[in-house]
N, CA and C atoms as an extended XYZ file, in Angstrom:
174
Properties=species:S:1:pos:R:3:atomname:S:1:resname:S:1:resid:I:1 pbc="F F F"
N        87.469       99.642      124.095 N   MET     1
C        86.660       99.052      123.036 CA  MET     1
C        87.284       97.729      122.628 C   MET     1
N        86.434       96.829      122.196 N   ASN     2
C        86.947       95.570      121.689 CA  ASN     2
C        87.140       95.661      120.171 C   ASN     2
N        87.645       94.606      119.577 N   VAL     3
C        87.947       94.610      118.135 CA  VAL     3
C        86.692       94.893      117.314 C   VAL     3
N        85.602       94.247      117.644 N   ASP     4
C        84.359       94.443      116.890 CA  ASP     4
C        83.891       95.901      116.949 C   ASP     4
N        84.011       96.509      118.111 N   GLN     5
C        83.611       97.911      118.251 CA  GLN     5
C        84.524       98.834      117.440 C   GLN     5
N        85.824       98.576      117.456 N   HIS     6
C        86.760       99.374      116.653 CA  HIS     6
C        86.422       99.254      115.167 C   HIS     6
N        86.111       98.049      114.716 N   LEU     7
C        85.774       97.843      113.304 CA  LEU     7
C        84.486       98.562      112.927 C   LEU     7
N        83.518       98.590      113.823 N   LYS     8
C        82.269       99.307      113.546 CA  LYS     8
C        82.504      100.807      113.444 C   LYS     8
N        83.335      101.354      114.337 N   VAL     9
C        83.657      102.782      114.279 CA  VAL     9
C        84.403      103.084      112.978 C   VAL     9
N        85.353      102.234      112.617 N   ALA    10
C        86.100      102.429      111.373 CA  ALA    10
C        85.165      102.357      110.164 C   ALA    10
N        84.236      101.413      110.175 N   GLN    11
C        83.267      101.286      109.076 CA  GLN    11
C        82.434      102.562      108.962 C   GLN    11
N        81.993      103.112      110.092 N   TRP    12
C        81.201      104.338      110.080 CA  TRP    12
C        82.010      105.485      109.484 C   TRP    12
N        83.278      105.608      109.906 N   HIS    13
C        84.146      106.676      109.391 CA  HIS    13
C        84.393      106.505      107.890 C   HIS    13
N        84.596      105.281      107.432 N   MET    14
C        84.816      105.039      105.997 CA  MET    14
C        83.577      105.433      105.195 C   MET    14
N        82.409      105.111      105.698 N   GLU    15
C        81.175      105.477      104.991 CA  GLU    15
C        81.003      106.996      104.976 C   GLU    15
N        81.321      107.666      106.069 N   GLN    16
C        81.226      109.122      106.100 CA  GLN    16
C        82.197      109.746      105.087 C   GLN    16
N        83.411      109.208      105.001 N   ALA    17
C        84.392      109.719      104.039 CA  ALA    17
C        83.890      109.513      102.616 C   ALA    17
N        83.310      108.342      102.341 N   ARG    18
C        82.770      108.067      101.010 CA  ARG    18
C        81.661      109.048      100.677 C   ARG    18
N        80.760      109.288      101.613 N   LEU    19
C        79.663      110.227      101.383 CA  LEU    19
C        80.194      111.633      101.145 C   LEU    19
N        81.176      112.047      101.906 N   HIS    20
C        81.761      113.383      101.736 CA  HIS    20
C        82.409      113.528      100.363 C   HIS    20
N        83.023      112.463       99.873 N   ALA    21
C        83.739      112.514       98.603 CA  ALA    21
C        82.802      112.473       97.397 C   ALA    21
N        81.583      111.991       97.598 N   THR    22
C        80.693      111.786       96.454 CA  THR    22
C        79.452      112.663       96.463 C   THR    22
N        79.398      113.628       97.356 N   SER    23
C        78.197      114.452       97.434 CA  SER    23
C        78.533      115.852       97.922 C   SER    23
N        77.527      116.648       98.053 N   GLU    24
C        77.683      118.001       98.591 CA  GLU    24
C        77.704      117.985      100.118 C   GLU    24
N        77.554      116.803      100.701 N   HIS    25
C        77.504      116.660      102.156 CA  HIS    25
C        78.826      117.082      102.787 C   HIS    25
N        78.758      117.833      103.840 N   ALA    26
C        79.942      118.180      104.618 CA  ALA    26
C        79.510      118.415      106.054 C   ALA    26
N        80.141      117.734      106.973 N   CYS    27
C        79.726      117.857      108.374 CA  CYS    27
C        80.368      119.056      109.067 C   CYS    27
N        81.553      119.434      108.629 N   GLY    28
C        82.231      120.552      109.271 CA  GLY    28
C        82.725      120.249      110.666 C   GLY    28
N        82.869      118.978      110.996 N   CYS    29
C        83.328      118.593      112.332 CA  CYS    29
C        84.772      119.018      112.533 C   CYS    29
N        85.081      119.617      113.677 N   PRO    30
C        86.481      119.936      113.962 CA  PRO    30
C        87.248      118.662      114.304 C   PRO    30
N        88.525      118.655      114.030 N   VAL    31
C        89.365      117.504      114.360 CA  VAL    31
C        89.675      117.552      115.848 C   VAL    31
N        89.403      116.441      116.550 N   ASN    32
C        89.750      116.392      117.968 CA  ASN    32
C        91.168      115.826      118.125 C   ASN    32
N        91.699      115.857      119.338 N   ASP    33
C        93.073      115.411      119.581 CA  ASP    33
C        93.288      113.954      119.197 C   ASP    33
N        92.323      113.093      119.501 N   HIS    34
C        92.451      111.663      119.200 CA  HIS    34
C        92.498      111.433      117.696 C   HIS    34
N        91.599      112.103      116.956 N   ASP    35
C        91.581      111.953      115.500 CA  ASP    35
C        92.844      112.534      114.872 C   ASP    35
N        93.338      113.660      115.397 N   GLN    36
C        94.565      114.248      114.852 CA  GLN    36
C        95.745      113.312      115.041 C   GLN    36
N        95.786      112.607      116.177 N   LYS    37
C        96.848      111.637      116.420 CA  LYS    37
C        96.799      110.538      115.357 C   LYS    37
N        95.603      110.085      115.018 N   ALA    38
C        95.446      109.053      113.991 CA  ALA    38
C        95.860      109.584      112.618 C   ALA    38
N        95.442      110.796      112.288 N   ILE    39
C        95.805      111.407      111.007 CA  ILE    39
C        97.319      111.532      110.901 C   ILE    39
N        97.956      112.023      111.951 N   ASP    40
C        99.407      112.191      111.964 CA  ASP    40
C       100.115      110.845      111.783 C   ASP    40
N        99.620      109.804      112.448 N   ALA    41
C       100.237      108.478      112.342 CA  ALA    41
C       100.117      107.930      110.923 C   ALA    41
N        98.952      108.064      110.309 N   VAL    42
C        98.753      107.580      108.944 CA  VAL    42
C        99.655      108.338      107.977 C   VAL    42
N        99.687      109.660      108.106 N   GLU    43
C       100.502      110.472      107.202 CA  GLU    43
C       101.993      110.185      107.357 C   GLU    43
N       102.423      109.799      108.547 N   ALA    44
C       103.830      109.486      108.795 CA  ALA    44
C       104.158      108.023      108.501 C   ALA    44
N       103.128      107.223      108.171 N   GLY    45
C       103.345      105.799      107.918 CA  GLY    45
C       103.732      105.036      109.167 C   GLY    45
N       103.256      105.511      110.315 N   MET    46
C       103.643      104.922      111.590 CA  MET    46
C       102.438      104.421      112.373 C   MET    46
N       101.628      103.592      111.765 N   ILE    47
C       100.467      103.055      112.465 CA  ILE    47
C       100.945      101.943      113.395 C   ILE    47
N       100.679      102.109      114.677 N   GLU    48
C       101.064      101.141      115.689 CA  GLU    48
C        99.861      100.812      116.559 C   GLU    48
N        99.870       99.625      117.117 N   GLU    49
C        98.788       99.232      118.006 CA  GLU    49
C        98.863      100.034      119.293 C   GLU    49
N        97.728      100.606      119.694 N   GLU    50
C        97.659      101.277      120.985 CA  GLU    50
C        97.494      100.208      122.061 C   GLU    50
N        98.332      100.271      123.059 N   LYS    51
C        98.285       99.278      124.147 CA  LYS    51
C        97.329       99.686      125.248 C   LYS    51
N        96.959      100.961      125.279 N   SER    52
C        95.995      101.445      126.270 CA  SER    52
C        95.194      102.572      125.647 C   SER    52
N        94.065      102.852      126.226 N   CYS    53
C        93.193      103.897      125.709 CA  CYS    53
C        93.847      105.260      125.872 C   CYS    53
N        93.850      106.036      124.786 N   SER    54
C        94.448      107.367      124.847 CA  SER    54
C        93.402      108.441      125.023 C   SER    54
N        92.130      108.027      125.154 N   VAL    55
C        91.040      108.985      125.330 CA  VAL    55
C        90.610      108.937      126.787 C   VAL    55
N        90.658      110.066      127.485 N   PRO    56
C        90.257      110.048      128.897 CA  PRO    56
C        88.788      109.672      129.053 C   PRO    56
N        88.497      108.857      130.030 N   SER    57
C        87.104      108.486      130.280 CA  SER    57
C        86.397      109.632      130.992 C   SER    57
N        85.091      109.704      130.799 N   LYS    58
C        84.301      110.781      131.396 CA  LYS    58
C        83.683      110.325      132.692 C   LYS    58
């Protein structure tokens, strides 16, 4: 993904989080490995640039 695509995905996730926090809405989505890696990095204060894609292509 390029920078613009990453920003669009991040914007979508931020809006989903806002909706979840302000309404009865809940998606119930399970955390996948890629998202858990991001959660772990944020919680550890260790956000680093990924130099290559960590998600296997289909």
